[in-house]
C-alpha positions in Angstrom: 19.2 51.1 220.9 22.7 50.0 222.0 22.9 47.7 218.9 22.0 50.5 216.5 24.6 52.8 218.1 27.2 50.1 217.8 26.2 49.6 214.0 26.4 53.4 213.4 29.7 53.6 215.0 31.1 50.7 213.0 29.7 52.0 209.8 31.2 55.6 210.5 34.6 53.9 211.5 34.5 52.0 208.1 33.8 55.2 206.1 36.7 57.1 207.9 39.0 54.2 207.3 37.8 54.1 203.7 38.4 57.9 203.3 41.9 57.6 204.9 42.7 54.7 202.4 41.6 56.9 199.6 43.7 59.9 200.8 46.7 57.7 201.3 46.1 56.1 197.8 45.8 59.6 196.3 48.8 60.8 198.1 50.9 57.8 197.0 49.6 58.2 193.5 50.8 61.8 193.4 54.2 60.8 194.8 54.6 58.0 192.3 53.6 60.3 189.4 56.1 62.9 190.5 58.8 60.2 190.7 58.0 58.9 187.3 58.0 62.4 185.7 61.4 63.2 187.4 62.9 60.0 186.1 61.7 60.8 182.6 63.2 64.4 182.8 66.5 63.0 184.1 66.6 60.4 181.5 66.0 62.9 178.8 68.7 65.1 180.2 71.2 62.3 180.3 70.4 61.2 176.8 70.8 64.7 175.5 74.0 65.1 177.3 75.4 61.9 175.8 74.4 63.1 172.3 76.1 66.4 172.8 79.2 64.7 174.0 79.2 62.2 171.2 78.6 65.1 168.7 81.5 67.1 170.2 83.7 63.9 170.2 83.1 63.4 166.6 83.8 67.0 165.7 87.0 67.0 167.8 88.1 63.7 166.1 87.6 65.5 162.8 89.8 68.5 163.6 93.0 66.5 164.5 92.5 64.4 161.3 92.2 67.4 159.0 95.2 69.1 160.8 97.3 65.9 160.3 96.3 65.5 156.6 97.1 69.3 156.1 100.6 68.9 157.8 101.3 65.7 155.7 100.4 67.5 152.5 102.7 70.5 153.4 105.6 68.3 154.3 105.1 66.4 151.0 105.1 69.7 149.1 108.1 71.1 151.0 110.1 67.9 149.9 109.2 68.6 146.2 111.6 70.7 144.0 109.1 73.7 144.1 109.0 73.3 147.9 112.7 73.2 148.4 113.1 76.3 146.2 110.5 78.2 148.1 112.2 77.3 151.5 115.5 78.4 150.2 114.1 81.7 149.1 112.2 82.2 152.3 115.5 81.7 154.2 117.4 84.1 151.9 117.8 88.0 152.7 115.3 88.8 149.9 112.7 86.2 151.3 113.2 87.4 154.8 112.6 91.1 153.7 109.3 90.0 152.0 108.2 88.1 155.0 109.1 91.0 157.4 106.9 93.3 155.2 104.1 90.9 155.2 104.2 90.5 159.0 104.1 94.2 159.4 100.6 94.4 157.9 99.3 91.0 159.0 97.1 92.4 161.8 95.4 94.9 159.4 94.8 92.1 156.9 93.4 89.8 159.6 91.0 92.3 160.9 90.3 94.0 157.5 91.4 97.4 159.0 92.1 100.4 157.0 95.7 101.2 155.8 97.1 104.4 154.3 99.1 103.6 151.1 101.0 106.0 148.9 101.2 105.3 145.1 104.9 104.8 144.1 104.3 103.3 140.5 101.5 102.8 138.1 103.2 99.7 136.6 104.2 96.4 138.2 107.8 94.9 138.0 108.6 93.3 134.6 107.3 89.7 133.9 104.6 90.1 136.5 101.6 87.9 136.0 99.1 89.3 138.4 96.6 91.1 136.3 96.2 94.9 136.7 98.0 96.4 139.7 100.1 99.2 141.0 103.0 99.6 143.4 102.4 101.2 146.8 104.2 102.0 150.1 102.8 101.4 153.5 104.8 102.8 156.5 107.9 102.8 154.3 107.6 99.2 152.9 106.8 98.5 149.2 103.9 96.3 148.2 102.1 95.3 145.1 98.4 96.2 145.0 96.3 94.1 142.7 92.7 94.9 141.6 90.6 91.7 141.3 88.2 93.0 138.7 85.1 91.0 138.1 82.5 90.9 135.4 79.9 93.2 137.1 77.9 96.2 136.1 80.3 98.5 137.9 83.5 96.8 136.5 84.1 99.3 133.6 83.4 102.4 135.9 85.8 101.0 138.6 88.4 100.2 136.0 88.3 103.7 134.6 88.7 105.3 138.2 91.6 103.0 139.0 93.4 103.7 135.6 93.2 107.5 136.5 95.2 107.1 139.6 98.5 109.1 139.8 101.9 108.7 141.5 102.1 110.1 145.1 98.3 110.0 145.6 97.4 108.6 149.0 94.8 105.7 149.1 92.9 104.2 151.9 92.8 100.5 151.4 91.4 97.3 153.0 92.4 93.8 152.1 91.5 90.3 152.9 94.8 88.7 151.8 98.4 89.3 151.5 100.6 86.7 149.6 104.2 86.2 148.5 106.2 84.2 146.1 109.8 83.7 145.0 109.2 85.5 141.8 108.3 88.8 143.4 110.5 91.0 145.6 107.4 92.5 147.3 104.3 91.1 149.2 101.2 91.0 147.0 98.1 92.7 148.5 94.5 92.1 147.1 92.8 95.5 146.9 89.4 94.5 148.2 88.5 98.1 149.2 90.0 101.2 147.8 89.3 104.8 148.7 90.7 108.0 147.2 90.0 111.3 149.0 87.1 109.8 151.0 85.5 108.3 147.8 85.3 104.6 147.2 86.9 103.9 143.7 87.1 100.0 144.1 85.2 97.5 146.1 85.3 93.8 145.6 82.1 92.0 145.7 81.9 89.4 148.6 81.8 85.7 147.5 78.9 83.7 148.6 80.8 82.1 151.4 81.3 85.4 152.9 85.0 85.9 152.1 
């Protein structure tokens, strides 16, 4: 009887040890699995971070290069006869007047805001080569307003409406660009959107690139 009890106890002890061993093994297995998964996630994050940094580094490298090229081209042009003539005109009283008028509306141009304009003349200065346009005044300064007509279905209708404009009529305009050149005594505004008495009489179709 005593022998049987010893055998039973030994067998029971062996089973418990085996169970504990299995529990420890399973626990260790879970811990190891968690560590492996954590390492995988961390590695992925680090790799992604490196890719983003490398991509940003490449983009930042391109920007200074493009800016350097643009500056180099500008300096080259300014050293040319045309460039020198432009700089001389820009520094002259006539050039400074045009630049001041351009700066006056620069915020409205940049934000494509509405501007009130009074028609002062239906013809452009002599020897102008800007297509169809009229003279306008915005806040007391004179500007050339051009109409970039395009070959569209509404072109003939819009042209007829613009041709019927009269001096002293007040327009509401929006423009994407204002330019200047030594040949012209006034800034040149592109009439991308023009209203008369609350009615749209001209609207430039946006380009495919959104401009």
